[in-house]
N, C-alpha and C positions, 0 to 999 in steps of 0.2 A: 561485436556481438549487440544487439539490439535490446532496449528493454521496452517489456510488455506493460508490466504491472509495478507500481512501487509502492510498497506496505508501509505505512507510516506509523510512529509511535507517538507517545505523548509530546516529545521533545522535537518533533520535524522543524527543521530551518524552512524560514520563509523563502529562501533563496531556491532550495531543493525543491519548495514546491511549484514554485514560479517555473524554475527550469522544466520541471516535468511537466507543467502546463503547456511551456511554449512549445515542448517537444510532440505534445498530443499523447503522452504517456497517461495511463489511467493509474487512479490513486485510490488505497483502499486502507482503511485503519485497520491497524493490527488486532485490535480487540474483536473485530468485527470478524477478521479472519480466522481467529482462536475460535471463536464461537460456531462460526459454520463447521469448522473441522469438529468439533467437539459435537455437534447434532450430526455430523455426517458418521461419527463413532470410526474416525480416523483418529483422533487424539484423546 
């Protein structure tokens, strides 16, 4: 399975971010994702 998006929290490790970057995986902050879900009426 391929990963398309890595949702990161407050304590994401630098190595995890580096690996995502190396593999071309998009990252998104957990708080931003939650706010988008709330704004869309999903959460």
